[in-house]
C-alpha positions in Angstrom: -37.8 -198.9 5.2 -35.6 -197.9 8.1 -32.5 -199.2 6.4 -33.3 -197.4 3.2 -33.9 -194.2 5.1 -30.5 -194.5 6.9 -28.6 -195.3 3.6 -30.2 -192.3 1.9 -29.6 -190.0 4.9 -26.0 -191.1 5.6 -24.9 -191.3 1.9 -22.0 -193.8 2.8 -19.1 -194.3 0.5 -18.8 -197.9 1.5 -20.9 -200.4 3.4 -19.2 -203.2 5.5 -21.5 -206.1 5.8 -21.7 -209.8 5.1 -25.4 -209.6 4.2 -26.4 -208.6 0.7 -28.1 -205.2 0.4 -30.2 -203.6 -2.2 -28.0 -200.6 -2.6 -25.7 -199.0 -5.2 -23.2 -198.3 -2.5 -20.0 -200.5 -2.8 -20.2 -203.4 -0.3 -17.2 -204.9 1.5 -17.4 -208.1 3.5 -15.9 -208.4 7.0 -13.7 -211.2 5.7 -12.3 -209.1 2.9 -11.7 -206.2 5.3 -9.9 -208.5 7.8 -7.8 -210.0 5.1 -6.7 -206.6 3.9 -5.9 -205.4 7.4 -3.1 -208.0 7.6 -1.3 -206.4 4.7 1.7 -204.1 5.5 0.6 -201.7 2.8 -0.6 -198.3 3.8 -3.6 -197.8 1.6 -4.4 -194.2 2.7 -3.3 -191.3 4.8 -4.1 -191.4 8.6 -7.6 -190.1 9.3 -8.1 -186.6 10.6 -8.8 -186.6 14.4 -12.1 -184.8 13.9 -13.1 -186.9 10.8 -16.0 -189.2 11.2 -15.1 -192.8 12.2 -18.7 -194.0 12.1 -22.3 -192.9 12.3 -24.7 -194.4 14.8 -28.4 -194.0 14.2 -30.9 -193.7 17.0 -34.7 -193.8 16.8 -34.8 -190.4 18.5 -37.8 -189.0 20.4 -39.7 -188.4 17.1 -39.4 -191.9 15.9 -37.3 -190.8 12.9 -33.8 -192.2 12.8 -31.1 -189.5 13.5 -27.5 -190.0 12.6 -24.8 -189.0 15.2 -21.2 -188.7 14.0 -18.5 -190.3 16.2 -15.1 -188.8 15.4 -11.8 -190.7 15.4 -10.7 -188.5 18.3 -13.5 -189.8 20.6 -12.6 -193.4 19.9 -8.9 -192.7 20.4 -9.6 -191.1 23.8 -11.8 -194.1 24.7 -9.2 -196.6 23.8 -6.4 -194.6 25.5 -8.5 -194.5 28.7 -9.2 -198.3 28.5 -5.4 -199.1 27.9 -4.4 -196.9 30.9 -7.0 -198.3 33.3 
């Protein structure tokens, strides 16, 4: 029930998973994704800094899952901090 709620709430364009899901959303396996990442082709434009990199769902204080958007900018800043430490 929780997974179905999250999929309905998030309305993802793509799901990355090696487990089959009962969903109409396109599914991409980790192996396929890793294989494509070794290609030199640029499949799309770079992401916008404030665009959503991923959503993380928490149970929240009400017990209802709540999606929190993490932008590319936040991850870039985190990685930059780690590389410079």
